[in-house]
N, C-alpha and C positions, 0 to 999 in steps of 0.2 A: 504494500500500500504506500509506504514511504517512497519507494523508488518511482512508482507511477506518479505520485504527487510531484516529485522532482522533475520528471520528464514533461509533465503537462503544465508545470508552473501554477498549479492549483493547490489549494489547501488540502491537507490530509482528510479533514472532515468532508469537504466538498466531494472528493473522490469517493469516499466511503458511502456517502448518501446517494451519489449517482449510480453506484453499483448495487446498493442494497435496499434503498428506500423506494416507496411506491410513487413518490412525487416525480413528476416529469422533470428531468434535468434541463437546464437552459441549452439553447442551440450552441452557445459558446463552449459550454462544458463538454457537450457531446463531440463537438468538432475537435477540441484539444485532445480528449481522451482517445478518439478514433485515430487521430494522427499518431499519437504516441504508441498505440498498439498496432499501427499499420493496417487498420481496417477502415471501411467507409462507415458512415453513420448508421446505415441500415443494418450492417453486420454487427455493430456494437449493441444496438438495441435488441437485435435478435438474441445475442448472448444473454442480455438481461432477462428476456422472456423465458429462455431455457432455464436460467438459474431460478427464476420464480416458480416455474413448473416443478422443478426438482424439490423446491421447498413447499410444494402444495399451496402456493400463493396464487392469487388471480393473475391473469395474463398481464405482462408488463405493458407499459404505455406505448402508444404509437409515436412515431417520429414527430416531434413538435415542428410547427411551422417556423422557418428561419426568422429569428428576430432581426430587427434592423441593427446593424453594427458597423463600426468604422473599419473592422478588420477585413482584409481581402480574403475571400474564400480560397482555401487550399484545394486545388483540383484533386489531389490524391486523397484528401479527406472527404470532400463533398461527393466526388465520383458521380456527379449528376448525369453524366453521359451514358451510364450503364443502365439499359432498360430492365425492368423487372420481367422475369419469365412468367408466361401465362400459367395459371394453375391448371391442374388436371381437371377434365370435365366433371369427373365424379368426386373431386376433392381428395382422392386417395394419394398417398405419398409412398413411394417404394422404399426398399431397404437401403440403408447407408452403412457400408462396412469399412469406412475409412479409419485408419489408425489416427490417434490424436495428433494434433499439430505439435511440431517441435517447439520446445520452450524458447529457444533462441533462433531468431531469423532476422536477417538484416539485408538491405539492398535489394537487388533484383527487380526494382520497380518497372523498368522497361520490359524485361522478359515476362514478368507477371501480367502486365497489360496485354502483351502480345498473345499469351496463351488464353487469357480470358476473352479477348476479341475473337479467337478461333472457337472457343467453347460456346459462346453465347448463341443459343438457338434463335433468338430474335434477329440476329445478324445474318441469317442464312440468305436473306434477299440482297444483302450488301456484299461487296467484294473488296478485299484489301487492295491497296495499290499495286502489290507485287503479283497479283493474280490476273493474268490476261483476260480480256473480254472473251466470253464464250467458253471459259474454262470453269468447270465445277469447283466449288470451294472444297478443299480436302476436309474430310470429317475427322481425320486422325492428326493429333498434334504429337510430334516426336520430340521429346526433350533430350538433348544431347549435350555434351560438353566439348567446347572447342579444344581444351587441353586433354580432355578425355579420361583423366585419371579418376579413380574412385575418390569419394570424399569431397567432390566439388559442389555438392548440394543439390543434385538432381531430384532425389526423392523429396527433400524438404520443399523445393519449389513446386513440384507437382502436387503435393498435399496442400500447400497454401492455395493453389489455384482451385483444387477440387473442393476444399472447405468453403471458399468464397462462392463458388458456383452453387453449393448447397444452400448457403445463407440467402442467396438471391432467388432461390426457388426455380432454378433453370431446369432441373432434371427430376420431375415428379415420378418418373419411372424408377428412380433409385440411382445410387452411386456405388459401384462395386469395385473393390480393390483386391488385387492379387499380386503376390510376390512370386516371380518366376524362378528365383534363385539362380539366375544366369551366372552371376559372379558371387558365389557363396560356398561355404563348406558343405552345404546341404546338396542333395540330389536335385538336379534341375527338374522343374515340373513340366509335365506334358500338357498340350492344349486340352486333351480330354479331361485331365485332372482339374484344370481350372474351370472348364465348362461345367463339370459336376459341382464344383463349389458355387459357381454363380447361380446355377439352376436351384440349388438348395436354398440359397439366400433369397431367391425370388419366390419361394414358397412351393416349388414343384416337389411333390412327394417323392421320396426315395423309390417307391415302387414304380413310379411313372418315369424314372430316369433310366434310359437304356444302359446296358452293361458295356457295350463296345464304345471305344473312343469316338468313332464316326457317328454312332447313334447319339451320343451326348452332344456332339457339335451340331447335328441336325436339329435336335430338340432346342438347343440354344438359339439357333436362327429362327425357329418357329416362334419362340417366346419373344424374340426381338421384333418380329413382324407383328405379333399381337399388340405389343406395347406401342408400335407405330400407329396401328389402327385406332388405338384408344387415345392417341394424342399425348402419350406419356413418354417423352424422350428419356434416355438413360445414358449415364456416363460410365465408361469402363476405364479404370486406371490399372495399367499393367506395368509393374515396377521390376527393375533389375533384369531386363531382357538381354539375352546374349545374341540372338539371331532373329531375323524376321520370321523364320519358320516356326518359332515358338508361339507366335501371336497372330499371324496373319489370319488364321481361321477364327480367331476370337474377336477380332475388331469389327464393330458394327458399322452399318451404313447410315447416312443421314435419315432421320433427324437426330439419331444418336451420335454420341461423340466418344472418341477414344484418346487416351493420354498414355504415352509410353515413355519409360526412361530406360536408357541403355548406355553402356560405355562405347558402343559402336554407333555409327551414324544411321545405320539401317536404311540405306537408300532404296532397298527393294519395297519398302512399305509405301513409298511415294506420298508420304505425309509432309506436313510442314515442319521443318527443323528449327528448333529454338536452340541455338548454340550457346552453351553456358560456359563462360570463362570464369577463372578465379575472381574473387571479389576485388573491388577497387581498394587502394590503400586505406581510405577513410572508412569504407564499409568493413574492412577487416579489423580495424581498430575498434569500431563500434561493436562488432561481434565479441571481441575479447571483453569489452566492458559489460555487455549483456550477460555473459557467462559468469563473470566475477560477481555481478550484482544480483544474480538469480536468487529468487526466494526472499527478496527484500534485504539481502545483506548489503551493508554499506562498505564499499571498497573504493578508495580514492586513488589507487595506484596509477590508473591510466591518466587521470588529469594531472597527477603530481609528476609523472614521468612521460610526458608526451613523446619525446624523442625516442626513449627506450621502447615505448609502445609501438611506434611506427617501425622501429628496427625489428621487433618481434614479429610483427605482421609480415614484414619483408622476408625474414628468415623462414617463416612458415609458407612462403610462396603464395600468400593470400588465399590459401586453400582452407575452406571451412572446417573440414575434419581436423586438420593440423591445428588450426586456431582453437577449436573447441577443446582438443586434448591439452594443449599448452595452458589454456585458461583454467581447465579443471585441475591441472597440476598446481597452478598458482593458487587456486582456491584452497587446496589442501595445505598450502604453506602461506598463510596470510601475512607473515612477517617478511617474506622474501621479496626483494625488489625486482622490478621488471628488468633493470639493467643486469642484475645477476643472472636471470634466466636467459637474457639475450646473449650474454657472454658464453654461457654453456652451449647454446645453439650455434654460436659462431664457429666452433670446432666442427667443420663441415662433415668430417668422416663419422662423427658421433651423433650427427643431428637426427638421423632416423631412429636411432636407439633412444634418444631423448623424447621423441614425439610418440609416446605410447603410455598407456595406463593399464593397470591390471584389472580390466573389466571387459565385458563383451557387450555387443549390441543385441537387438531383439532377434537377430539371426545367428546368434552365438559366434559372431565374428569378433576377433580381438580388436580392441580400440587402439589401433596402431596404424600409422600411415604405411609402414612397410608391409603389414599384412594386407592392407587394402590393395596395394600395388601388386602383391603376390597373386591375388585373385585374377588380375588381368594377365599377368605374365604367364601363368600356368596354361592359358589357353592358346599361346602362340605355338606355331609350328617350329621345328628346330631351325630352319633357315631364318625365320622371322626373329626367333630368340637370339640367334648368333649375331644378326645384324643389329638388333637392339643393344646388345652388350658392346659390340665394337664401336658403334657410333658414339656411345657415351665417352669413349677414350679420345675422341678427336679434340685437339686443342681449339679453343674458341667457342663462341656461343651457339654456332649453327654450322651446317655444312650445305654446300650446293649439291645438286644431283650429280654433277660431274665429279666433285670431290668424294662423294659417297661411293660412286662407282669405282673410283680409283682405290679407295680404302677397302671396299668389300671385294675387290678383284672380280667384279661382275658387271659388264656393260649393261646388263638387263636388270640392274638392281632397283630401278625406279619402281617396279611393281612391288618389291619388298617395302620400299619407303611408303608407298601409298597404302599398303596393308597395315603397316604400323600406325599410319595416320588415322585410318578408319578405326583402329583399336584405341585411338586417342593416347597413344604412347609417344607419338611424334606430332608436331604441328607443322603443316606444310603451307608455305606462302611464297608465291613467285619463284618457284623452283628452288626454294631453300627450306631446310628442315631443322627444327630445333626441339629441345625437350624442356619441360618444366624443371625447375631447379631440383625439386625433391625427387621427381622421377629419374633425373640424371644420377642423383646420388644412389638410388636403388639400382639402376643399371650398372653403375660403376662397381657396386658390391658384387653383383652377379658376374660382371666381367672379370673381376679379380679371381673369383672362384673358378672361372672357365678359361683363363688366359692362355694356357697351353693348348687346350683343345681348339680354341678359336684362332690360334696362331696370331695373337694380337700384335706381337712385335713386327711380324711381317706386314700386317695391315697398316700399322703406323708408318712403317718404312715407305709403303706405297703412297700413303697420303702425303707425307713430307716431301717425297720426290715429285709428286704432282704439284705441290705448292712451289717447290724450288724451280722446276723447269718452266712452269707457266708464268711465274713472276719474271724470270729472265727474259722470256719471250715478250711480255708486256713492256718491259723496260726498253726494248729495242725501239719502241714507238715514242718514247719520252725523251730520248737523248737529243733529238732535233737534227741528227745527222742522217741523211738518207743512206741507203745501202742495206745491208743485212737485217732488214726489218722482218720479223717473223710473220709468216702468212697465217698464223693461228688467229690473229686479230685483223679486222678489216681496216684498221687505222688507229690513230691516236685516241679518238673519242671512245672507241670500243675498248681499247686497252685500259683507259681510265675508268670506264664503267666497271670492268672486271676488278680492277684494283680497289675501287671504292667499295664494291660489294664484299670483297674478301679482306679488306684492310685489317679489321680486328682479328680475324682468324690467322692472317699471315704474321702479325706481331706475336700472337699467342704461340704459333708454331715455332717461330724463331726463338722465343724465350724458352720454350719447353724442349727444344731439340737437343741441347747438351745433356739434360737429364734423361732423355729417351735414348741416349747412345748415338746421337747423330750431330756431333758438334759442327761438322762441315756444312750441314744444312743451315745452321745459324749464321755462319760466316757468309754463305752464298746469299741468303735472304737479306742480310744487312746490306750487302753490296747492291743487289738488284732492286731493292726498295729505296735506295738513297735518293734517286731523282724524284720518285713519287712522294716520299715523305716531305721533302723540301717543297715540292710543288703544291701540296695540299696543306703545308705549314703544320705538320704533325711533328713539331720539334722535340717534344718529350719522347715520343716513340723513336725518333731518329737517334737521340742520345742513348736511349736504352739499348737499341740493337747494335749501335756502333761500339758501345762499351762491352757488350757480350762478345762481339766479333774480335775486338782488341784482346780481350782476356783469353779467348779460345786460341787465337793465332799465336799469342805470346807463349802459351803453354805448349803448343805444338812446335815452336821454333820457326814459324812461318813469318819471316820478316816482312815480305811483301804484303801479306794479309794484315799484319799488325800495323804497318805504315798506312795502308789504305783505310783501315778502320779508324786510326788516329786522325787522319785528315777529315774523314766524314764526321767524326766526333767534334772536331773543331768547328765545322760548319753549323752543326746543331747548336753548339754553345754560343756561337756568334749571333745566331738568330734570336737567342734568348738574352742577348746583350751581356753575356758573361765573357767579356773581351780578354781578360788576362788568361783565363783558362783556355779560351780558343787559341790565342797566340801560342800558348805553351804546347797545346796538342799539335798544331800545324808545324811548329818548330821541331818537335820530336819526330814528326813524320818526315820532314825535309831531311833531317839528319840520317834517318834510316835509309831513305832513298839515295842519299849521297853516298852512304857506305856501300850500298848495293850497286852503285854506278848507274842507277836508273834516273837519267837526267830529266826525262820527260815528266815523271812523277815528282821529281824534286822541284821542277818549275811550277807544277800545279800547286804544290804545297806552299811555295814562295808567293804565288799569286794569292792564295787564301790568307797568308800572313798579311800581305798588303791590304787586303779588304778589311780584315779585323782591325789593323792599326789605323786605317783611314776612318773607320766608323768610331773608333775610340778617340779620334781627334789628334792622333800622332802622325800628322801629314808628312813631315820630312822623312820619318822612318818608313812610312808606307811607300813613298817615292823611291827610297833606296831599295826596298824589297822588290818592287816592280822592275827597277833598273837592273838588278842582279838577275832577275828572271829573263829579261830580254838579252842580256849578255850570254846566258847559257843557251838560249834559243838560237842565237846567231851562230853558235858553235855546233849545234846538233842538227842543223838543217831545217827543212821546211816542215813545220807543224802549224798549218794555218789556223786551225781552231784554237789551239792553245795560245798562239801568238795574238790573235784577235782579242781573246779574253784578257790577256795581260795588258795589251795596249788600251783597251777600253777602261780597265780599272785604273791604269795610269792616268788616263784622261780625267777621271773623277778626282784623283788626288791633286792633279795640276789645277783643277778648278778651285779646290779648297785652298790651294796655295796662292790663288789670285792670278795664275798664269793662264788667262782665259783663251787666248788665241791658240796656245799650244794644246789646251784641252779640247777645243773645237776640232783641231786637226786630228788628234788622237781618236776621238769618238767617231769622226767621219771615216777614218781608216778602219776602225773596228766594225762599224756597220757595213761598210762595203765588203769587207772580208767575209763576214757572216753571210751576207747575201750571196756572195760568190760560191761559198761551199754549201749553200741552201740550208743553213741552220736558222730557220725563221724565228724561233723563240729567242735566241740570243741577238738576232738582228733587231727584234723589237725592243729588247732591253737597251741595246746600244743607241737606238733612235731616241728612246726616252731620255737617256743621259745627254745626248747631243742637244735635244730640245731644251733641256734645263739650262745648259750653258748659253745657248743662243738667246733664250729668254732673259737671262741675267744681264747680257750685254746690250739688250734693247733691240735685237734682231727678231722682232715678234712674229712676222709672217713666216720666216724660216722655221721658227720654233713651233708654230701652229702646224706647219706641214709635217715636221718630224713627229710631233706628238700624235697627230691624226693617223699617220702610217703605223705607229706603234699600237694604237688602239685597235686598228683593223687586224693587225697580225695576231695579237693576243686573243681577240674575240674569235678569230678563225681557228685558233689552236685550242680553244676551250681552256684558257689560262685566266680565270676570272680575277685573280689577285693582281696579276700584272696589268690586265686590262683596266681594272679600277684605278691602279696607280697612274697609268697613262692618261686616263680620263681626268683625274685630279690635276695632273700637270697641264693638260690641254685647257682645262677651265681657267687656270691661272693665266695662261697666255691670252685666252679670249678676253679676260677681264682687263688685262693691261692694254688691250687695243680698244677698250670702251664698248665691246660687244657683250653687254651684260646678259642678255637673253641666252646666248650660246654658252656663256660661262655657267649660268645657273643650271642649264640642262646637263652640262658635263659634270659639275660638282654633285648634282642630284643622282646621276647615274653611278658615280663612284661610291657615294655613301650607301646606296641601295645594295650594290654588289658586296661591299665590305660587310654590311649588316647580314646579308644572306650567308656569308662565309663565317660569321661569328667573330670577325676581327674588329672588336670594338675600338681598339686604339686607332686603327686606320680610319674607321668610320668617323670617329670624332674629329680627326684632322680634316676629312672631307667636309664634315658638317661645319667646322670652323670657317673653311673657305666659302662654303655656301652662305653662311650667315653674313659674312662680309659682302658677298655679292648682292644679296637681296636687301641690304639695309637702306639703300636709297629708294627702292621701289616699294618695299613693304616692310617698314621697320618693326611692326609687331611680329611678323613672321621671323624676322631676323632675331628678335629677342628669344623667341621659342627655340629656334635652331641653335643659337649660340649657348643658350642655357643647357640644352641637352648635351651639346658637345663638351661643355665645361664639367658637367656631372660625370660623364663617362671618363674624361681625363682625370678627374679627381679620384674616381674609383680605381683607375689604372696606375695611380701614383706618378703620372707624367706631369710634374710640376711646371716644367718650362712651357710646354704647350698649353697647359691649363691657364697659365699666366697670360699668354698671348691672346687666347680666346676670351678670357675674362676682360682684358683691356678693350677688345673690340665690343664686347657686350656692354661695358660701361659707357662707351661712346654713343651707342644706340640709345641706351636708357637716358643719357643726358640730353640727347636730341629730342626725345619724347617728353622731356620735362619730368621724368621719374627720378628726381635728383637724389633722394635718400637711398634708393636702390643702387643708383650709380655709385654713390660714395662707398657702399658696402662692397660692390664688385671691384672697383678700382683698388680699394684697400687690400682685398684678398690678392689681387694681382701683384701689388707692391710687396706684400709679405712673401709670396712665393718667389719672386725675383730676388729679394734680399736673401732668402734662404739658400738659393742656388748660386749666389754671387754674381747675378746678372744685374749690376748696378745701373747700367744704362736704361734698361726697361723698367727697373724699379723707379727711377726718376720720372720716366714718362707716365707711369701709372699714378705716381704721387701728384704730378701736374694735372692729370685727369681728375683725380680726387679733389684737388683744389678748385677746379672749375665747377665741379658738382656741389662742393660746399658753398662756393660763392653764389651759385644759382639757388641754393637752399637758404640763402640769407644767413650764412654762418661764416662771416668774413675773417674773424680771428683764427678759426680753425683752418680756413683756406690759406691764410698767411703762414701758419705753422707747416702746412703740407708743402707749400712752395719752398720754404726754408729746408725742409727735409729733402725735397727734390734736388735743390742746388747741391746739398752735401752728397747725395747719391751720384749725381753727374760728376762731381769732383773726384769721387772714388773711382768712377769709370774712366776718368781722363777725357771726358767729352766737354771741351770748353764751350763750343757754341750752344749746346743744350743747357749748360750751366748758366750761360747768358740769358737764355729764355726764362729759366727758373728765377733768376735774380730780378729780371724785369717784371715778371708776373708777381713776385713777392711785393714789389713796390705798389703794383696795382691793387693787390689784396689789402695791403696796409691802408691804402687810400680809401678803399671801400669800408674798412673798419673805422674810419674817422681818425686814424693815427697818421695825420698828415706830415708831421715832422719826421717821423720814422720813414714814411713813404718817400719823402724827398731825399733823405740820406740813402735809402736803398736804391732809388733811381740813379743817383750820382754814382754809386758803387757799380750798378749794372752797366751804366754807360762807360765807365772807366774800363771795366772788364771786356765789354764788347769791342771797344776800340782796339784793345790789345790782341784780339784774336781774328778780327775781320781781314779777309783777303779779297782783292778785287774780283777774282774769278768765281767766287762762291756766292750763289744766290741766297743760300741759307744764312750765311754770315751777314750778308748785306741786309736781309730782311730783319734779323734780330737787332741789328744796330739801329735801323730805322725805327723799329718799334720802341726801343729804349729812348731814343731821341724824342719821339712823339709824347711819351709818358712824361718825360722830364719837362718838356715844353708846357704841357698841361698843368703840371704841379707848380711850376714857377708862375704861371698865369693865375692859378687858383689862389696862391699865397700872395699875389701881387708883389712878388719878389723878383727882381732882375728881369723885367719885361724884355729888355734887349736880348738877354740870354735866352729867354723863351722864344723870341723871334728867330734867333740864330738856330736853335734846335729844330724848330718847325721847318725852316728853310732847308736845313741839311737833310732832314727826313724826306722832304718832298724831292730833293735832288736825288737821293738814293733810290726812291721808289719809282721815279719817272721811267728809267730804262726797264725796270722790272715789269711795270704795267704795260709798256709797249710790247714786251716779249710775251708776257703771260697775262693778258688783261682780265681773264676770268678769275685769276688768283689775286692780282695785286691792284686792280683798278679801284676797288673800294677803299683799300688802305691809302692809295694816293689821294683820293678825294678827301679823306679824313685829314691828311696832312695839309692839303691846300686850304681847307676850311679853317683849320687851326691857324695857319699862317695869316689868312685874311683877318681873322678875329683879333689876333695880337696886333696887327697893323691898325685896326680900328681903335684898340685901347691906347695905342701910341699916337692916335690922331693923324695917322699917315693915310688919309682917305684915298688919295689918288692911287697909291700903290695897292691898297686893299681892293679897289675896283678892278685893277689890272689882273689881280689873282682871281677874282670872281669871274672875269671874262674868260679866263683860262678854264674855270670850272664849267662855264656855259659851253665852251668849245668841246669839252669832254662829253657833255650831255648830247650835243648835236652829233658828235661822232658815234656815240652809242646808239642814237636813234637811227 
């Protein structure tokens, strides 16, 4: 009672009265209780009526009319769409021989609705969407399990449906139940025996039941016809059926219904299959809670240990039988934690022994998962049993049909796989086959007991050889170099599809191979999967396999294998940005190859050393490594692919060193060489690098051409990561040419590809670029995009890029007038930059924060931020930027009413800016003009030194005039401000004629703009 009160959130007295008192409970109470018990309202009230009858009380109340309520009706409680069955014409009700409902039942709402829809006699005129027009609706519902093992809850579901059908009055002819013992320690029952049982239940006298099995079945059909004529449909529930032959003669025709449960799919019945999978994770946890709290016991362990409860459910494979056994064990030890039970189950080899209790069910079957599986296993033929045992030994979560054929040594093994699937000991989907975790443990136990007879070692050898040879053949399509490409695959895409499907199995096979006595397979797989793992960015797997190959080769004294594995290990480490370890691995590999006199592989390792050093920011050492590699290549002769790779990487290092023309030359040579030897993948990479340098030096159209070619190549090769990177670069080139629409399209495409690949870091970089591109046309969208990018980068720990994106976000927020938000974002960016030692960008973010603080009418804080910015720029050695900060400091002090301090700051800013200005620098000239204008205004405001104010305004106008002529969109407005200030000071000095001349100049600017 207490548990039900908790589930319904009703008082204990309310629940008690609703169940026991004669008063009609409210609609709200009925609805809540029905939902908690997983019944509809009619079924709940029917239970009250039955209880009243058993107590010799008057009939219970009728369903009350729904009261007006603010609560939204729950369709699973109200169940208003289910019509009531018509009563029998003479009011008679047939026998019901159903076993009682299971005490614990959870989930299965969709499957239950499906079965009830099929059982409903009133729905005979309707047809489900999956039944074609003109096709009779099947009268038989076959309940099966997609995983197929015993204990998945088939009988419990069938009984739930049958009891609900009884409560709804659908079958006035009766509801008959029979266990066929198809998977049971008992002898299977024959159709004649079941017919005899049913006839007796329907009131046929023993003397009138024929002796022969056929006679019994004939009499059964006669009785069914009589019930049809009387308008009294009947439901037959046939449980635990092993074959269609057991029940086909017993199943009735419409309007009667049949419900069958089996561990086989029973396609010969031609009924509607309701495939029953294990429970969902939440349903599994709910079932554990139900068992623990059965009988009103208070048990809070599930709510107190939710993670352990979820882990328990997972370890039980979400299988109801296993869950009920474990929960029963926990009930017997109320002080034991769920975590302790989960730890015991984690020892996989002991798990089946743990999931059992010393009790039997109603059929004398042991309450143990192993015993349940045994009942299915004993019905297999010897070839089926041998295949079942061997497949459990395959490394990885599943096997393809081809891999299974190799392992079983039988090209025609697909039939065996299909038979095991029909027995629900395997699950087949898209030519792949897998086992439920607990079934696999059982199969492994059987396999260990029959390993010699099954020749399991030979089977594993065949499987590993299949993986080794096929991986090597797939790799021939990934190297990018035409020639010796295996005809096994139709092309690169097909090879990638196979590798994608087998990826997890291949890694598992390589990992297990040394323990299985096949260390050479581990080395071979590590080598043949290297290109694939890098291509799909499975860097952790790359490191794992390379480490295994290194260790195996080292133990065998295979220096070439050890060096190759070390070089591959370095590549994986570099991609995870573990540069020191990567350089060490490549250096060790280069030393081994130098010792062996293998100059080609030595060059390859030196090339990889250069890449790692370059990405680490050690550009000079990277250039030295590439230069050494080129010297060796010059001695060893023509190796165009390796030469192009080294030259291209050298180009990247030259760009980092600021040697741009040399970098362009190197990248151009690399791209041309790769094109000549028809390595399109590397050609695309070289074009991307070339486009980046061209873009950097302002040759935008050439950059767009290079990036566009790279995008097309990588898209054609189904290399999405490189395609997205090229799109991101292309977007940057488009944006620099002012073609914002094209830039947005490119950035959006890049972000979507990175998102699909699960590469959040790269997605965030593309989103940052996209946010910058859209902020002029759609600032609100820019805020959303940049916020998302900053969040991803924060989660990734990428402080530098997060700071850049946050700075962009702050500028958009400031433009939108969302000043307080802008202050927060700029401050975050400044903090990140300070932490990483990037004092230049720290200063820029502090200036942005100062602008936002000023806009938020917080001038004193703005002045502090400007002072901090000046200090940051001084630490960065950026004198022009420090000049801006000092000038802005003067402006902030002025806004704060601290005029005297502002004047001093303006003089200091002007003195600093004069010391750093150079004639050829637009930036330096602009900051000097800005400080002069501010000083002129302050002198005018204080009425101090008006001639000095005039001089400053005139000098500012003189500096801005050529800038405005060259870039009017940027500097014309600033020149106007300087001229207006100049004219105003002349007015104060009563030099009217000169002031009018300046204003005529302003009018000329207006006419020119018009």
